[in-house]
C-alpha atoms as one frame of an Amber mdcrd trajectory, in Angstrom:
protein
   0.019  -0.062   0.001   1.474   3.309  -1.082   1.600   6.142   1.528   2.480
   9.745   1.733   2.500  12.762   3.907   1.393  15.861   2.841   2.878  19.117
   4.433   1.184  22.447   3.424   3.166  25.131   5.199   0.882  28.405   5.203
   1.647  31.780   6.771  -0.897  30.918   9.701  -0.938  27.491   9.704   0.697
  24.195   8.946  -1.523  21.626   7.425  -0.785  17.772   7.746  -2.344  14.711
   6.087  -1.530  10.891   5.932  -2.641   9.607   2.755  -2.745   5.970   1.576
  -3.507   4.394  -1.695  -4.952   1.160  -2.647  -6.997  -0.525  -5.449 -10.056
   1.295  -3.988  -8.773   4.648  -4.074  -7.512   6.879  -1.534  -7.893   7.065
   2.100  -7.020   9.944   4.597  -5.860   8.455   7.625  -4.656  10.999   9.578
  -5.055  15.089   9.555  -3.806  17.985  11.735  -3.847  21.586  11.424  -1.206
  23.240  13.702  -0.341  27.247  14.537   2.711  28.152  12.376   5.255  29.224
  14.777   7.135  31.143  12.211   4.459  33.178  10.239   7.137  35.471   8.483
   9.108  32.100   7.136   9.119  33.223   3.526  10.901  36.359   4.343  13.216
  35.151   7.106  14.243  32.014   5.651  17.310  31.807   8.038  18.380  28.607
   9.900  16.764  29.416  13.093  13.468  29.569  11.460  13.566  26.725   9.644
  14.871  24.627  12.540  11.580  25.976  14.569   9.364  24.980  11.693  11.062
  21.600  11.450  10.627  21.152  15.360   6.748  21.883  14.761   6.170  19.521
  12.029   8.400  16.778  13.484   6.676  17.117  17.362   3.160  16.799  15.625
   3.992  13.931  13.466   5.371  12.183  16.692   2.268  13.111  18.822  -0.364
  12.377  15.996   1.809   9.285  15.439   1.797   9.721  11.693   3.782   6.842
   9.886   5.664   7.038   6.784   8.514   9.159   5.563   7.774  10.222   1.707
   6.400  13.827   1.850   4.866  16.107  -0.685   4.504  19.855  -0.477   4.282
  23.221  -2.342   5.529  26.691  -2.761   3.738  30.069  -3.305   4.623  33.620
  -3.011   7.253  36.081  -4.047   9.894  33.547  -4.380   7.866  31.784  -7.429
   8.438  33.348 -10.713   5.650  32.300 -13.330   5.821  32.920 -16.966   3.750
  32.311 -19.921   5.693  31.594 -23.361   4.550  30.894 -27.108   6.375  29.164
 -29.422   5.984  27.982 -33.178   5.589  24.046 -33.799   8.824  22.685 -32.511
  10.260  19.362 -31.490  10.096  18.292 -27.814  13.888  18.928 -27.769  13.726
  21.819 -29.784  11.052  23.394 -27.429  12.998  22.773 -24.256  16.150  24.440
 -25.664  14.198  27.521 -26.849  12.356  27.362 -23.388  15.386  27.367 -21.396
  17.088  29.876 -23.337  14.310  32.415 -23.307  13.717  31.708 -19.472  17.361
  32.680 -18.911  16.469  36.261 -20.196  13.471  36.366 -18.227  14.327  35.102
 -14.566  16.786  36.904 -12.412  20.222  35.219 -12.337  19.455  33.294 -15.390
  18.013  29.677 -15.335  21.075  28.255 -14.096  20.473  29.743 -10.523  17.120
  28.558 -10.766  15.015  24.984 -10.177  12.279  24.902 -12.908   9.460  23.027
 -14.429   7.094  23.772 -17.180   3.830  22.558 -18.212   2.606  22.416 -22.040
  -0.612  24.085 -22.555  -3.401  23.525 -25.490  -1.936  25.264 -28.692  -3.010
  28.746 -29.008  -3.604  30.222 -32.962  -0.858  27.571 -34.087   1.585  27.993
 -31.355   2.636  25.987 -28.583   1.564  27.627 -25.046   3.945  26.724 -22.131
   3.633  27.720 -18.469   7.104  28.047 -17.119   7.769  28.254 -13.181  10.947
  28.640 -11.433  12.315  29.209  -7.951  15.667  29.944  -6.854  17.944  26.743
  -6.465  19.052  28.381  -2.638  15.204  28.210  -1.531  14.713  24.720  -2.795
  17.653  23.240  -1.355  16.335  25.294   2.162  13.092  23.633   1.885  14.494
  20.182   1.120  16.643  20.368   4.201  13.622  21.448   6.283  12.431  18.055
   5.534  15.348  16.484   6.499  15.196  17.826   9.802  11.676  17.082  10.060
  12.645  13.418   9.732  10.630  13.349   6.002  11.871  12.792   2.461  10.451
  15.344   0.283   9.567  13.567  -3.119   7.357  16.254  -4.761   7.624  20.023
  -4.634   4.493  21.658  -6.337   2.983  24.850  -6.727  -0.013  25.799  -4.486
  -2.099  27.298  -7.362  -1.430  23.887  -9.307  -2.166  21.931  -6.239  -5.422
  24.194  -6.065  -6.762  22.864  -9.541  -5.792  19.431  -8.859  -7.708  19.581
  -5.614 -10.910  21.088  -7.539 -10.539  18.683 -10.759 -10.141  15.530  -8.586
 -12.991  16.374  -6.179 -15.462  18.397  -8.337 -15.550  15.984 -11.516 -19.169
  17.126 -12.376 -17.770  20.398 -12.900 -14.759  19.409 -15.373 -16.445  20.782
 -18.427 -17.149  24.388 -16.802 -14.404  27.288 -16.861 -14.038  28.142 -13.201
 -12.249  30.593 -11.234 -10.906  29.159  -7.688  -9.608  31.603  -5.051  -7.754
  30.182  -1.956  -7.332  33.082   0.409  -4.912  32.231   3.148  -3.113  34.925
   5.602  -0.745  36.732   3.250  -1.578  35.358  -0.292  -4.592  34.335  -2.538
  -3.782  31.651  -4.920  -5.876  32.329  -8.041  -6.574  29.567 -10.478  -8.637
  29.832 -13.774  -9.005  26.780 -15.612 -10.995  24.024 -17.270  -9.790  20.564
 -17.154  -7.578  19.642 -20.117  -7.824  23.172 -21.404  -5.863  26.418 -20.997
  -5.291  27.453 -17.357  -3.878  30.847 -15.618  -2.339  30.685 -12.167  -0.904
  33.393 -10.022  -0.287  34.623  -6.125  -1.885  37.756  -5.093  -0.227  39.793
  -2.054  -3.821  40.029  -0.424  -5.131  37.760   2.236  -6.660  38.038   5.901
  -3.536  40.098   7.322  -4.179  42.695   4.914  -7.729  43.077   6.687  -5.889
  42.741  10.179  -3.287  45.697   9.105  -6.304  47.946   8.036  -8.045  47.218
  11.255  -4.830  48.432  13.106  -4.824  51.290  11.194  -8.585  52.340  11.766
  -8.350  51.574  15.265  -4.884  52.532  16.280  -4.270  49.216  18.229  -1.427
  46.847  18.176  -1.627  44.192  15.389  -2.451  41.513  17.922  -5.453  43.197
  19.122  -6.647  44.126  15.640  -6.372  40.295  14.844  -8.294  39.386  17.956
 -11.042  41.889  16.734 -11.061  40.259  13.294 -11.653  36.768  14.630 -14.206
  38.036  17.057 -16.165  40.593  15.176 -19.566  40.151  17.342 -17.892  41.831
  20.312 -17.195  44.803  18.055 -20.579  45.713  16.569 -19.205  49.483  15.682
 -16.398  48.097  13.659 -17.182  48.695  10.160 -16.169  45.648   8.845 -17.805
  45.715   5.461 -15.904  48.932   4.329 -12.878  47.555   5.709 -12.943  44.510
   3.687 -13.969  46.446   0.336 -10.797  48.453   1.054  -8.647  45.649   1.552
  -9.710  43.739  -1.432  -9.729  46.351  -3.838  -6.231  44.999  -5.036  -7.172
  41.478  -5.290 -10.296  42.556  -7.491  -7.867  44.481  -9.905  -5.675  41.320
 -10.175  -8.465  39.047 -10.608  -9.945  41.222 -13.518  -6.478  41.418 -15.182
  -6.234  37.434 -14.841  -9.564  37.161 -16.295  -8.458  39.679 -19.338  -5.315
  37.582 -19.962  -7.331  34.105 -19.706  -9.962  35.412 -22.209  -7.261  36.316
 -24.688  -5.868  33.124 -24.787  -9.111  31.134 -25.198 -11.978  31.550 -27.813
 -15.634  32.033 -27.302 -15.256  30.881 -23.437 -16.280  32.773 -20.042 -15.837
  31.945 -16.375 -19.044  30.340 -15.411 -18.729  30.569 -11.253 -16.200  31.548
  -8.870 -15.174  29.481  -5.977 -13.972  30.791  -2.520 -12.065  28.729  -0.220
  -8.986  29.196   2.411  -9.075  30.207   6.086  -9.527  33.803   5.220 -12.523
  33.172   2.750 -14.569  33.134   5.994 -14.480  36.893   6.368 -17.872  38.257
   6.124 -19.097  40.361   3.063 -16.155  39.166   1.027 -18.199  36.739  -1.338
 -20.877  39.119  -1.538 -18.281  41.919  -2.522 -16.540  39.984  -5.143 -19.575
  38.546  -6.726 -20.654  42.303  -7.231 -17.115  43.431  -8.377 -16.755  40.727
 -10.712 -20.187  40.141 -12.042 -19.830  36.365 -11.295 -21.932  34.155  -8.966
 -19.231  33.410  -6.041 -19.626  30.374  -4.021 -17.828  29.095  -1.051 -16.111
  25.986  -1.489 -15.416  23.268   1.122 -13.191  20.377  -0.344 -13.925  18.055
   2.563 -17.665  18.109   1.506 -16.595  16.115  -1.662 -14.091  13.731   0.013
 -15.511  10.058   0.029 -16.898   8.923   3.217 -14.931   7.043   5.425 -11.799
   8.724   4.303 -11.564  11.755   6.608  -9.451  11.535   9.873 -10.236  15.148
  10.608 -12.889  15.489  12.938 -14.324  18.868  12.271 -15.318  19.144   8.423
 -15.924  22.927   9.141 -11.979  23.272   8.685 -12.078  21.675   5.320 -11.709
  25.300   3.786  -8.240  25.194   4.786  -7.419  21.915   3.299  -7.734  22.610
  -0.466  -3.892  22.896  -1.294  -3.391  19.725   0.947  -5.929  17.523  -0.655
  -4.799  18.635  -4.047  -1.347  17.352  -2.947  -2.750  14.216  -1.389  -4.655
  13.389  -4.668  -1.758  14.219  -6.901  -0.944  11.139  -9.356   2.885  11.300
  -9.008
């Protein structure tokens, strides 16, 4: 029986799953969500920060009696460089050579300093369309070391937004003919994915999340960041806080980036339009958010809890209400690698 550990490290929390596979499919044997002791790990990235992260992961795996060493994870944020290339019809070897030549001109430090991968997308107007993703080798080395410190062997390092697409297409098979927009709203970033299964896809990470709202509450009330976070999480205790206007102000940039992404997507596909947007992630619970996005994007917006579509008897997590935090982790779990 094949088994793997999923480690999804977000700014606010770390999500851990133990997944096994047999002839009948998958089984989520264990699940845990813990607070991230190093919320600024993407910026700090020093040895002490990574050691603290490793200890938190290792202690949880031991305490919750996770078994197995093979692990999968993913990256997001400013460390990722995402670019789309168009090439004429070329052989596989010619395409690979041309791709890395072009990438060397686009990415800082050249392709030699990057760990990269690419995905062939459906051809567009007689040209091959390629999604190219790269991250600094130094960053990848630190991630692999983090997993070694956690007593795990990292076998796959994916991209959050691609894991999000996999999560949706695997769990929402009845929607695979639709073109959809999925937004995973976390603490510091929103993973944006526009796609149709086996069709063109567009991904990006937008630096807007729950912490954007926390900072605005801090400015509005003149309180410390910790107090602002407490207010955001306990809105019923602060009826005089105009959270609706704060959320609108805080998500203006997100709306702009979504509209820019939609325009690019529509320029790449013919006579197709997004039918619905799906909202997930811990910060998707903010009041008025789905209503505001629906109005601004002129699209129906539905909150999406991926655990609602996980097969019965395969969920170790007791509270399905936490499922909106597991979209990336489930996408990694169900990856056919």
